[in-house]
Each structure stands twice: as structure tokens, then as C-alpha cells.
C-alpha positions in Angstrom: -18.4 12.5 -3.7 -20.3 15.4 -2.3 -18.3 18.1 -0.5 -18.8 19.5 3.0 -20.3 22.5 1.4 -22.9 20.3 -0.4 -23.8 18.5 2.9 -24.5 21.9 4.4 -26.7 23.0 1.4 -28.7 20.0 1.4 -29.8 20.6 4.9 -30.1 24.4 5.6 -31.5 24.0 9.2 -28.6 21.7 10.1 -25.9 23.6 8.2 -24.6 25.2 11.4 -24.8 21.8 13.4 -22.7 20.0 10.7 -20.2 22.9 10.8 -19.8 22.7 14.6 -19.5 18.9 14.3 -16.8 19.2 11.7 -14.9 21.8 13.8 -15.0 19.4 16.8 -13.5 16.5 14.7 -10.6 19.0 13.8 -10.1 20.5 17.2 -10.5 17.2 19.3 -9.4 14.5 17.0 -7.1 16.2 14.6 -9.2 14.9 11.7 -7.7 15.3 8.2 -9.2 17.1 5.1 -10.1 13.6 3.7 -11.8 12.6 6.9 -13.8 15.8 6.9 -14.8 15.3 3.2 -15.9 11.8 4.0 -18.0 12.7 7.0 -19.5 15.8 5.1 -20.5 13.4 2.2 -22.1 10.8 4.6 -24.1 13.6 6.5 -25.1 15.2 3.1 -26.4 11.9 1.7 -28.6 11.3 4.7 -29.7 15.0 4.8 -31.1 14.7 1.2 -32.9 11.5 2.1 -34.3 13.1 5.2 -35.5 16.3 3.3 -37.1 14.0 0.7 -39.2 12.4 3.3 -40.2 15.5 5.2 -37.6 15.4 7.9 -34.3 17.3 8.5 -30.8 16.2 9.6 -30.9 17.9 13.1 -34.3 16.6 14.1 -34.2 13.2 12.4 -36.0 10.3 14.3 -35.1 6.8 14.8 -37.7 5.7 12.4 -36.4 7.9 9.7 -32.9 6.6 10.3 -34.2 3.0 10.0 -35.9 3.9 6.7 -32.8 5.2 5.5 -30.8 2.0 6.3 -33.5 0.0 4.6 -33.1 2.3 1.5 -29.4 1.8 1.4 -29.9 -2.0 1.5 -32.6 -1.7 -1.3 -30.1 0.4 -3.5 -27.5 -2.3 -3.3 -25.1 -0.6 -0.8 -23.1 -3.2 1.1 -23.2 -3.8 4.9 -19.8 -2.2 5.3 -20.8 1.1 3.5 -24.0 1.2 5.5 -22.2 0.5 8.8 -19.8 3.3 8.0 -22.7 5.8 7.3 -24.4 4.6 10.5 -21.2 5.2 12.4 -20.9 8.8 11.0 -24.5 9.4 12.1 -24.0 8.0 15.6 -21.0 10.4 16.2 -23.0 13.3 14.9 -26.1 12.8 17.1 -23.9 12.0 20.0 -22.3 15.2 19.6 -25.6 17.1 19.4 -26.6 15.3 22.7 -23.2 16.2 24.4 -23.6 19.9 23.3 -27.2 19.9 24.6 -28.7 20.3 21.2 -30.8 17.3 21.3 -32.4 15.4 24.3 -31.9 11.9 22.9 -29.7 10.0 20.4 -31.9 8.7 17.6 -29.2 6.1 16.6 -29.4 4.4 20.0 -31.9 1.6 19.2 -30.3 0.9 15.8 -28.1 -2.1 15.2 -25.2 -1.8 12.9 -25.6 -4.0 9.7 -23.7 -7.2 10.1 -20.5 -7.1 8.2 -18.6 -10.1 7.1 -14.7 -10.1 7.2 -13.6 -8.9 3.7 -10.0 -9.9 3.2 -7.8 -7.1 1.5 -7.1 -7.5 -2.1 -3.4 -8.1 -2.7 -1.0 -8.8 -5.6 1.4 -11.7 -5.6 5.1 -11.2 -5.3 5.5 -12.1 -9.0 2.9 -9.5 -10.0 4.5 -6.8 -8.0 7.9 -7.8 -9.6 6.3 -7.3 -13.0 5.1 -3.6 -12.0 8.5 -2.8 -10.8 10.2 -4.1 -14.0 8.0 -1.9 -16.0 8.8 1.1 -13.9 12.5 0.4 -14.3 12.3 0.0 -17.9 13.2 3.5 -18.9 15.6 6.3 -17.6 13.6 9.4 -18.5 12.2 11.7 -15.7 8.6 10.3 -15.6 9.8 6.6 -15.6 12.3 7.5 -12.7 9.5 9.1 -10.8 7.3 6.1 -11.3 9.9 3.8 -10.2 10.4 5.8 -6.9 6.7 6.0 -6.3 6.3 2.2 -6.7 9.4 1.3 -4.8 8.4 3.4 -1.9 4.8 2.3 -1.7 5.9 -1.3 -1.7 8.9 -0.8 0.6 6.9 1.2 3.2 3.2 0.4 3.0 2.4 4.1 3.1 -1.1 5.3 2.5 -1.2 7.3 -0.8 -2.2 10.4 1.0 0.9 10.1 3.1 3.1 9.6 0.3 2.0 12.5 -1.8 2.2 14.8 1.3 5.7 13.9 2.0 8.0 16.9 2.2 11.5 16.6 0.9 12.7 17.0 4.4 11.0 13.9 5.4 13.6 11.9 3.6 16.2 10.5 5.9 18.5 9.0 3.2 21.4 8.3 5.6 19.0 6.2 7.8 17.2 4.8 4.8 13.9 5.9 6.4 11.0 8.3 6.1 9.3 10.4 8.8 5.8 10.2 8.0 2.8 12.2 9.4 -0.1 9.9 9.5 -3.7 9.9 10.8 -4.3 12.4 13.5 -1.1 14.0 12.7 0.9 11.2 14.3 4.4 10.8 13.2 6.3 7.5 12.6 9.6 6.5 11.3 9.3 4.0 8.4 12.5 2.3 7.0 12.9 1.3 3.3 15.4 -1.0 1.7 18.2 -0.6 -0.7 16.1 -0.9 -3.8 13.8 1.9 -2.9 17.0 4.0 -1.9 18.5 3.5 -5.3 15.2 4.4 -7.1 14.7 7.5 -5.0 18.3 8.6 -5.5 17.8 8.3 -9.3 14.6 10.1 -9.1 15.9 13.0 -7.2 18.5 13.7 -9.9 15.5 14.5 -12.2 13.1 15.9 -9.6 13.6 19.4 -10.9 11.7 18.6 -14.2 8.5 18.4 -12.0 8.9 21.7 -10.3 7.3 24.7 -11.6 9.8 27.0 -13.4 11.3 29.6 -11.3 10.0 28.3 -8.0 11.1 26.0 -5.3 8.9 23.1 -4.0 9.0 21.7 -0.5 7.4 18.5 -1.7 9.1 15.1 -2.4 6.9 14.6 -5.3 6.2 18.1 -6.7 3.9 18.8 -9.7 3.2 21.7 -12.0 -0.5 21.5 -11.1 -2.6 23.8 -8.8 -1.8 21.7 -5.6 2.0 21.9 -6.4 2.4 18.2 -5.6 1.2 14.9 -7.0 -2.4 14.1 -6.0 -3.8 10.8 -5.0 -5.7 10.5 -8.2 -2.5 11.0 -10.3 -0.7 8.5 -8.4 -3.5 5.9 -8.8 -3.7 6.7 -12.6 0.2 6.1 -12.9 -0.2 2.7 -11.2 -3.0 1.7 -13.4 -1.0 2.6 -16.6 1.9 0.7 -15.3 -0.5 -2.3 -14.6 -1.7 -2.4 -18.4 2.0 -2.2 -19.4 2.8 -5.2 -17.2 0.1 -7.2 -18.5 -2.2 -6.9 -15.3 -5.8 -6.1 -14.9 -5.7 -2.4 -13.9 -8.8 -2.7 -11.7 -6.6 -5.0 -9.4 -3.9 -2.3 -9.1 -4.1 0.8 -6.7 -1.8 2.4 -4.1 -3.8 0.7 -1.4 -3.4 -2.7 -2.9 0.3 -2.1 -2.8 -0.1 -1.3 0.9 -1.9 -4.5 1.4 0.9 -6.4 -0.6 3.6 -4.8 1.6 2.0 -6.0 4.7 0.8 -9.3 3.4 4.2 -10.2 2.0 6.0 -9.2 5.2 3.7 -11.5 7.3 4.2 -14.1 4.8 7.9 -14.0 5.4 7.6 -14.1 9.2 7.7 -10.5 10.2 6.5 -9.6 13.6 3.0 -8.2 13.6 4.0 -5.4 16.0 6.6 -4.2 13.6 4.1 -4.3 10.6 1.5 -2.4 12.8 4.1 0.3 13.6 5.1 0.6 10.0 1.5 0.7 8.7 0.6 3.3 11.5 -2.1 1.1 12.8 -3.5 2.2 16.1 -4.9 -1.2 16.9 -3.0 -4.6 16.4 -6.4 -6.1 15.4 -6.3 -4.1 12.2 -3.0 -5.5 11.4 -4.1 -9.1 12.2 -6.3 -9.1 9.0 -3.0 -10.1 7.1 -2.7 -13.3 9.0 -6.2 -14.3 7.7 -5.1 -13.3 4.1 -2.1 -15.9 4.6 -4.4 -18.5 6.1 -6.8 -18.2 3.1 -4.0 -18.5 0.6 -2.8 -21.7 2.3 -6.2 -23.1 2.2 -6.7 -22.2 -1.7 -3.2 -23.8 -2.4 -4.3 -27.1 -0.8 -7.7 -27.1 -2.4 -6.2 -26.4 -5.9 -3.1 -28.7 -5.8 -3.7 -31.6 -3.3 -4.6 -34.8 -4.9 -7.3 -35.5 -2.4 -8.7 -32.2 -2.0 -11.8 -32.9 -3.9 -12.4 -36.2 -2.2 -13.9 -37.2 1.3 -10.7 -35.9 3.0 -11.2 -32.4 1.9 -11.8 -31.2 5.4 -8.3 -31.9 6.1 -7.5 -28.3 5.0 -8.9 -27.1 8.1 -5.7 -28.2 9.7 -3.5 -26.2 7.5 -0.5 -24.5 9.5 -1.1 -21.0 10.7 0.7 -18.2 8.8 4.4 -17.9 9.7 4.5 -21.6 10.8 7.3 -22.4 8.2 9.3 -19.4 9.3 9.1 -20.3 13.0 9.7 -24.0 12.4 13.3 -23.3 11.5 13.0 -24.2 7.9 14.7 -21.8 5.6 12.3 -19.3 4.0 13.3 -18.4 0.4 14.0 -14.6 0.4 12.8 -12.8 -2.7 12.9 -9.2 -3.6 9.8 -8.3 -1.6 8.7 -5.7 0.8 10.7 -7.7 3.4 13.7 -5.8 2.2 12.4 -2.8 4.0 13.7 -4.5 7.2 17.1 -4.6 6.0 
């Protein structure tokens, strides 16, 4: 991914404009380093296209932007990616207009590419159990760290960037909770269950093995690398290695997939959406509601796969499948497994 500096270099005339825009994101929205890198990459991508077509970032026309969107589609970029890039450009040009640096917003006449609802990729409860068994298979320092990482990710639904940025002081062991600083520096209290607590306690006894010799580290998951703590890429690689050992396709396993599994499994066991929203740190409940669609789709697939009449003329009967959480609300007992729901205990 191109860096912010690369975005500036690709559009020399707009370098200062990009810099001012990114400064605004930090000052007014508390944008994180990851957000700044993403916006810088998107602006750089368009800047290079504009330069190749005789234009520039700051003075781009609606026609040039429309040609850019057409190029994205021709190159196989999906609607969601194109819509994200257009959203970045809209914000950039609205900022220029607000600052009096442009008279009109060239993105105004443009419609965002239509996006289908993509359901998040999740693992089944059995697949998560397989990962956890692999993590708990050994007692050496690296295996204990892996177990703590997996248990916390699945028990809390943290973003990997939030997990790796946890200071040791964020751990509230007596309360079985973490103080998490999420997007826009908003703090939230996220509980975790006994399984995660045991894994963290065992890991903390060996944590010193990952601290550079002769130094103290403020991080919950320190590293001897340049950053002083585990990186997102390192955590992702650790999970993929665990997936291979567990006999799972490593392309299906990532920290964000575990975040989706946490939320999806909680909803499947009847958890309140508002509670899930708070633990995930979603600003809008609609973002959390995607997990009800995950459960509805799973019910549909189950009926289509196993019902004896699913392939016959009554196949449309699956449209009347119960809404997610119906069984839990109906009063029937829900079989409790060792899932993310334990984080509510």
C-alpha cells in the first residue's frame, strides 16, 4: 500500500493540499495512523491516474473522476473498493471547497457504485475450538502467547490494531475486562470470560521472554522488534500458522475473521445487539445488525442442505425460516458451548 508520502510525491502540486487535508482528519476527527495511511493511499492512487491523463489532484474535473471510476471497474476493482475510494475523494474535495481552495466539488454529480451486502466471513464454533486446542497444545512461551492472543480476540472481538496497542495497564484482571482505546480515541470497557483470563494469566508468567533484554515494556504483547510490540502482520501470521496446524484453510483465518466470529456467535446465542455493539465499538447499530443477516443466511443454508423437500416445489418455504435469536427468545433451552458468549459471564 502506498504511503502518505508517496501520495504527495505523485501529485507535487497537490502535496500541500493533501497535507492540510490529513492534518484536518487528525485535528477534527482524531484519525488514526491507519486511517491516514488509507486516505493517503487512495489519494495517491487517483493522483497518479490524474497525472497520466494530463490532470492533477487539486484541479481534477468531474469528467476525470468519472474516467477514473470507469478505469477501476475495467481493472476489476469491486464496487465496495470503488465506493471507498470515491468517498475519500468526496471528503477531500469538500474540504478544499470549505477552505475556499476550490469553487465547486467535482464529485457532486457522481453516484457511488452500487454495493451488494457482503456478509462477513466467519468460522464455525467447531473451527474456533480447533484453533484454540492447537494454541493450548504446548506450554512454552510462544504457545502461551498464541493462546492468550486467540482467547482474547475471540472473547472480546477486538480489532487487531486495538489488541496490539493494548498497554499492560489496560488489563483489569480483577474485573475480567480490558480498557480499549478504539477509533477516534474512544475508550470502552470490554469484558472477557474465564477461559481468556486463564490464558492471559499463564502468558503473563512468560511475558518477560518477549521484552528486550534490560528494558521495560508498557505493552501487553511486547516484541523485540523495532516497534517494541507485536504488529498486526505478526498476529495475522501467527493465526495462519495455527490454522495450518489445526487443518483449516489459512486464507479463511485472520484476526478480523475472529472478530466476526465473536459477534456472530454471540448473536446466535441470543445476545442483545446493543451489548454486542458496545463491545465491538460500533458507532452505529446498523453496522452490528449485519450479524443478524449472517444468522439468517445460515438458517437458510441449513434448510436447503438438509430438508427433504428443499429441492422440490416447496423450496420457497425457506423464506419463512425463523429470524435469528428466535429459538433463544422462544424459551427453548439454548445449548451453551465454549463460545464467545462466555465473555458475558
